[in-house]
C-alpha positions in Angstrom: 0.1 -0.1 0.1 1.2 3.6 -0.9 0.4 7.0 0.6 1.6 10.4 -0.7 1.6 13.6 1.3 0.9 16.8 -0.1 4.5 17.8 0.0 5.2 14.6 -1.9 6.6 12.4 0.6 6.0 8.7 -0.3 5.1 6.1 2.3 5.1 2.5 1.1 3.5 -0.1 3.7 5.1 -3.4 3.5 6.7 -5.1 0.6 4.6 -8.1 -0.3 3.8 -9.2 -4.1 2.3 -5.6 -4.8 5.6 -4.3 -4.6 6.3 -5.2 -8.1 3.4 -3.7 -9.9 3.9 -0.4 -7.8 7.5 -0.4 -8.6 6.6 -0.4 -12.4 4.0 2.4 -11.8 6.4 4.5 -10.1 9.1 4.0 -12.7 6.6 5.3 -15.3 4.9 8.1 -13.3 6.7 9.2 -10.4 9.2 12.2 -10.3 13.0 11.2 -10.6 14.9 10.4 -8.4 12.3 8.1 -6.7 12.3 8.7 -2.6 10.1 6.9 -0.3 9.9 5.6 3.0 9.0 1.7 3.2 7.3 0.8 6.6 7.5 -3.0 7.2 4.9 -4.3 9.6 7.0 -7.3 10.2 9.2 -9.8 8.3 7.0 -12.8 7.7 7.4 -13.6 4.1 4.2 -12.4 2.4 5.2 -9.0 3.8 8.6 -8.7 2.4 8.7 -11.4 -0.7 8.1 -8.4 -3.4 11.0 -6.4 -2.1 13.5 -8.1 -4.4 11.2 -7.2 -7.3 10.7 -3.7 -6.6 12.5 -2.1 -9.6 13.2 1.4 -8.3 15.5 -0.3 -5.8 17.9 -1.2 -8.5 18.2 2.4 -9.9 21.2 4.6 -8.8 20.2 7.7 -7.5 16.9 6.6 -6.0 16.6 6.7 -2.1 14.9 4.6 0.3 14.4 4.6 4.2 13.3 0.9 5.1 11.9 0.5 8.5 10.9 -2.3 10.6 10.2 -3.6 14.1 12.9 -4.1 16.7 13.1 -7.6 18.3 13.1 -10.1 15.2 15.9 -13.0 15.3 18.1 -10.9 12.9 18.3 -7.3 11.7 16.1 -6.0 9.1 18.8 -5.8 6.2 19.9 -9.4 7.4 16.5 -10.7 6.9 16.0 -9.0 3.6 19.4 -10.4 2.5 18.4 -13.6 3.4 15.8 -13.9 0.9 17.9 -12.5 -1.8 21.0 -14.9 -1.2 22.1 -16.7 -4.6 20.3 -19.7 -3.6 17.0 -17.9 -4.1 17.8 -14.8 -6.2 20.3 -13.7 -8.7 20.9 -10.3 -7.1 22.2 -9.9 -3.6 20.9 -6.8 -1.3 24.4 -5.3 -1.4 24.1 -4.9 -5.5 21.1 -2.9 -5.4 21.9 0.6 -6.9 19.5 2.7 -4.8 20.9 4.3 -1.6 19.0 2.4 1.1 18.9 3.3 4.9 17.7 0.9 7.7 15.9 1.9 10.9 14.7 -0.3 13.8 11.8 1.0 15.4 10.0 0.2 18.7 6.7 1.8 20.1 6.8 5.6 20.3 6.7 8.5 18.1 9.5 8.9 15.2 10.5 11.6 12.7 11.0 9.9 9.4 12.3 11.8 6.4 10.0 14.7 7.7 6.9 12.8 8.5 5.6 12.1 12.1 4.9 8.6 12.4 3.5 7.0 15.6 4.0 3.1 16.2 2.4 0.6 18.5 2.9 -3.2 18.8 0.4 -5.6 17.4 -0.6 -8.9 18.8 1.2 -11.3 16.5 3.3 -14.2 16.8 6.3 -12.3 15.2 7.4 -8.9 16.6 4.9 -6.5 14.4 4.2 -2.9 14.3 1.0 -0.8 13.5 1.7 2.6 12.0 -0.3 5.9 12.4 0.6 8.8 9.9 -0.5 12.4 10.9 0.1 14.8 7.8 -1.8 17.3 6.0 -4.6 17.5 8.7 -5.4 13.8 8.3 -4.4 10.6 9.9 -3.8 7.2 8.4 -3.5 3.8 10.1 -1.9 0.6 8.8 -2.5 -2.4 11.1 -1.5 -5.6 9.8 -1.2 -8.4 11.0 -3.1 -8.3 14.5 -5.2 -10.7 16.5 -7.7 -10.1 19.2 -6.3 -10.0 22.7 -9.4 -11.7 24.1 -12.3 -13.9 22.6 -15.0 -11.5 24.1 -14.5 -7.7 23.1 -17.2 -6.2 25.4 -17.4 -6.2 29.1 -20.9 -7.6 30.0 -21.2 -5.2 32.6 -20.9 -2.2 30.5 -22.7 -0.9 27.4 -21.4 -2.5 24.3 -20.1 -0.3 21.5 -18.3 2.3 23.6 -14.3 2.4 24.0 -14.5 2.3 27.7 -16.5 -1.0 27.4 -13.9 -2.9 25.9 -12.9 -5.7 28.3 -9.2 -6.5 27.8 -6.8 -3.5 28.2 -4.7 -4.6 25.2 -7.8 -4.4 22.9 -8.7 -1.2 24.4 -5.1 0.2 23.8 -5.4 -0.9 20.2 -8.7 0.6 19.6 -7.4 3.8 21.4 -4.4 4.0 18.7 -7.3 4.3 16.0 -9.3 6.9 17.9 -10.9 9.4 15.6 -8.7 8.2 12.7 -9.7 9.7 9.0 -8.5 6.3 7.6 -7.7 2.8 9.1 -6.3 -0.1 6.9 -6.9 -3.2 9.0 -6.1 -6.9 9.0 -9.3 -8.9 8.9 -8.5 -12.0 7.3 -11.2 -14.4 8.9 -14.8 -14.6 9.4 -16.0 -15.3 13.1 -16.9 -18.9 12.0 -13.2 -19.5 10.8 -11.6 -17.9 13.4 -11.7 -20.9 16.2 -9.6 -23.1 13.9 -7.1 -20.3 13.1 -6.6 -18.8 16.7 -3.1 -17.9 17.6 -2.2 -17.4 13.9 -2.1 -13.6 14.5 -5.2 -12.4 12.5 -8.6 -10.7 13.1 -12.0 -11.0 12.2 -14.0 -8.6 10.2 -16.5 -8.4 13.2 -13.8 -7.4 15.8 -12.2 -5.0 13.4 -15.5 -3.2 12.6 -16.7 -3.0 16.0 -13.2 -1.7 17.3 -13.0 0.9 14.8 -16.7 2.1 15.3 -16.0 2.2 18.9 -12.8 4.2 18.1 -14.8 6.9 15.9 -12.9 6.0 12.9 -14.3 7.7 9.8 -13.0 5.3 7.1 -12.3 1.6 7.4 -10.6 -0.6 4.8 -10.5 -4.3 5.6 -7.6 -6.1 4.1 -5.1 -9.2 4.4 -8.1 -11.4 2.8 -7.8 -15.1 3.0 -6.7 -16.5 -0.2 -10.1 -19.0 0.1 -12.2 -15.9 -0.2 -13.2 -14.8 -3.7 -14.6 -11.6 -4.6 -18.2 -12.8 -4.3 -17.5 -13.5 -0.5 -15.6 -10.5 0.0 -18.5 -8.4 -1.5 -20.7 -10.2 1.3 -18.3 -9.6 4.2 -18.4 -5.9 3.0 -22.1 -5.6 3.1 -22.4 -7.5 6.5 -19.6 -5.1 8.1 -21.4 -2.0 6.9 -24.7 -3.4 8.5 -22.6 -4.0 11.9 -21.2 -0.5 11.7 -24.7 0.9 11.3 -26.2 -1.2 14.1 -23.5 0.2 16.3 -24.8 3.8 15.5 -21.6 4.6 13.7 -21.5 6.6 10.3 -18.1 4.9 9.5 -17.6 4.2 5.9 -16.4 0.5 5.6 -14.9 -1.2 2.4 -12.8 -4.2 1.6 -9.5 -3.1 0.2 -9.1 -3.7 -3.4 -6.1 -3.9 -5.9 -5.5 -0.8 -7.7 -7.8 1.3 -5.5 -7.0 4.9 -5.4 -8.6 8.0 -3.4 -7.7 11.4 -2.0 -8.4 12.1 1.8 -8.7 15.7 3.1 -8.4 15.9 7.0 -10.1 18.4 9.3 -8.0 21.7 9.2 -8.8 21.6 13.0 -7.5 18.1 13.5 -5.9 17.2 16.8 -3.1 14.8 16.1 -2.6 11.7 18.5 -0.6 12.7 21.7 3.0 12.2 21.3 4.6 9.5 23.0 8.3 9.1 23.4 10.0 6.2 22.0 10.7 3.2 24.2 14.5 2.6 25.0 15.6 -0.6 23.6 17.6 -3.2 25.5 18.8 -6.7 24.9 16.6 -9.6 26.0 19.6 -11.2 27.9 19.0 -8.1 30.2 15.6 -8.7 31.1 14.5 -11.0 34.2 11.2 -12.8 34.1 9.7 -14.2 37.1 7.1 -17.0 36.8 4.9 -17.7 39.6 2.8 -20.8 39.4 2.3 -24.1 41.3 2.0 -26.1 38.3 5.8 -27.3 37.5 4.8 -28.6 34.1 3.5 -25.1 33.3 6.7 -23.4 34.8 8.9 -25.6 32.4 6.9 -24.9 29.3 7.1 -21.1 30.0 10.8 -21.0 30.9 11.5 -23.1 27.9 9.7 -20.7 25.6 11.1 -17.6 27.2 14.6 -19.0 27.3 14.5 -19.9 23.7 13.7 -16.1 23.0 16.7 -14.9 25.1 15.3 -13.9 28.5 16.6 -14.7 31.9 14.2 -16.6 33.9 13.5 -17.3 37.3 10.6 -19.3 39.1 8.3 -19.6 42.2 5.8 -22.2 43.1 3.7 -19.9 45.3 2.5 -16.3 45.8 4.3 -15.6 49.0 7.8 -16.6 47.6 6.9 -14.9 44.4 6.6 -11.5 46.2 9.9 -12.3 48.2 11.5 -12.8 45.0 10.1 -9.6 43.5 11.6 -7.8 46.5 15.1 -9.6 46.3 15.6 -9.9 42.5 13.8 -7.0 41.2 12.3 -8.9 37.7 11.5 -6.8 34.9 8.4 -8.9 34.2 6.1 -11.1 36.2 4.1 -14.0 34.8 1.5 -14.7 37.3 -0.8 -17.6 37.8 -4.5 -16.9 39.6 -5.2 -20.2 41.0 -2.6 -21.1 43.7 -2.9 -22.7 47.1 -2.2 -20.2 49.9 -1.7 -16.7 48.6 -3.4 -16.7 45.0 -2.6 -14.5 42.2 -5.5 -11.8 43.1 -3.7 -11.4 46.4 -0.3 -11.1 44.8 -1.7 -8.4 42.5 -3.1 -6.7 45.6 0.1 -6.8 47.5 2.0 -5.2 44.6 -0.6 -2.3 44.2 -0.2 -1.6 48.2 3.6 -2.2 48.2 4.4 0.3 45.7 6.1 -2.0 43.2 6.6 0.5 40.6 6.2 0.0 36.8 6.3 -3.8 37.1 4.3 -5.4 33.9 2.3 -8.3 34.9 1.2 -11.0 32.5 -1.6 -13.2 34.2 -1.4 -16.6 32.9 -4.4 -18.8 33.9 -6.7 -21.6 33.3 -9.4 -19.1 34.9 -10.3 -17.8 31.3 -13.5 -16.3 32.5 -14.5 -12.6 32.0 -14.8 -11.9 35.9 -11.3 -13.3 36.3 -10.2 -11.0 33.6 -12.1 -8.1 34.6 -10.5 -8.4 38.3 -7.0 -8.8 37.2 -7.1 -5.5 35.3 -8.7 -3.8 38.2 -5.8 -4.9 40.2 -3.2 -3.5 37.8 -2.5 -6.6 35.5 -0.8 -5.6 32.2 -2.3 -8.6 30.1 -4.4 -11.4 30.6 -3.6 -14.7 28.7 -5.7 -18.1 29.2 -3.9 -21.5 29.1 -3.1 -23.3 27.1 -1.0 -21.3 25.2 1.7 -21.6 22.3 5.4 -20.5 22.6 4.9 -17.8 19.9 1.8 -16.5 21.6 3.7 -16.4 24.9 6.5 -14.5 23.4 4.1 -12.0 21.7 2.3 -11.2 24.7 5.5 -10.8 26.9 7.1 -8.3 24.3 3.6 -6.5 24.4 3.8 -6.2 28.0 7.3 -4.8 28.2 6.2 -2.1 25.6 3.0 -1.2 27.4 4.0 -1.6 31.2 6.6 0.9 31.6 9.4 -1.3 31.9 12.4 -1.6 29.6 11.5 -2.9 26.1 13.0 -6.3 24.6 14.9 -6.2 21.5 
């Protein structure tokens, strides 16, 4: 996807197969030399495989700034170079003629080639960023790939359809990132019927996205990352149903399925107020970050420790709440993974003790078999950063841990 500001600054979002026809178009129509910022959401193959086929990269004099999320297993240029090794491609990354600068981004606000860019982590098995661009009095968000943090969107004790009624803090934070946006392009790969079989794959349903965007006051929503099994007729039906859902929520938002070759111009409100600026989170090595797991289930601790150690974190354990509090005081962990149902002092009591004991900005990921709404609501009321029901997958746990570090005020993992 491409966006161009009134000043001519060109922004390209991801580099999947669409990068090839876009490159051909730019070579024929764009002013020369071609300059652009390429904002990569994450480095899964379907989002970078068009990069070697983007013709402007081969032309000397062209200039590109390529940005992507911190925290991948390899640097952004190394990842892009990997798919261009001679085994797979005849031209190596270092042989491209254009001048290319690479930038690793964390959560926060960045000035990139004269454009203010807000970034926020997405809920995906790989490190992924959503982008919010504010320019010319208009706001544009690109949010791909992202999965709901929780199965139920609304707190059953609150009025559905309101931003403050979103149950999970992660989902509410995601909706707040979209607040009052002129344009949101959002992953909506699945139908609600398909999602249970695709859970933890890192994608959303059109119902989740439409409901979130309506609550956030979005003006124009484009559903994208269509499932390959969905033909045009199927997508037309999704579009119709999404529009009906938005209307039922009392939202005037315009909803469309993204289509290849679609072009439009959006003019923002001249009195538009940009998203509040957020300082970029300082980076740090994962090996510098200490995670404490408090759970009476030895097998669970083993699985979580193995997953986190594979990702490079240092891990310590406790089998009960009281000893966990002692370790928090003596070891000063950077993140607490906390079970709720434990003999003696349970997880709720630990959260209360942390709240009254001035634990500071310690992120807490509640990881529990008590996956009910009341437990989730109570955990957030007591200060939890995230809430994840068991069972879990290793990529899912890694994604939630990364999200906690970026949201909870502690140092961020890279």
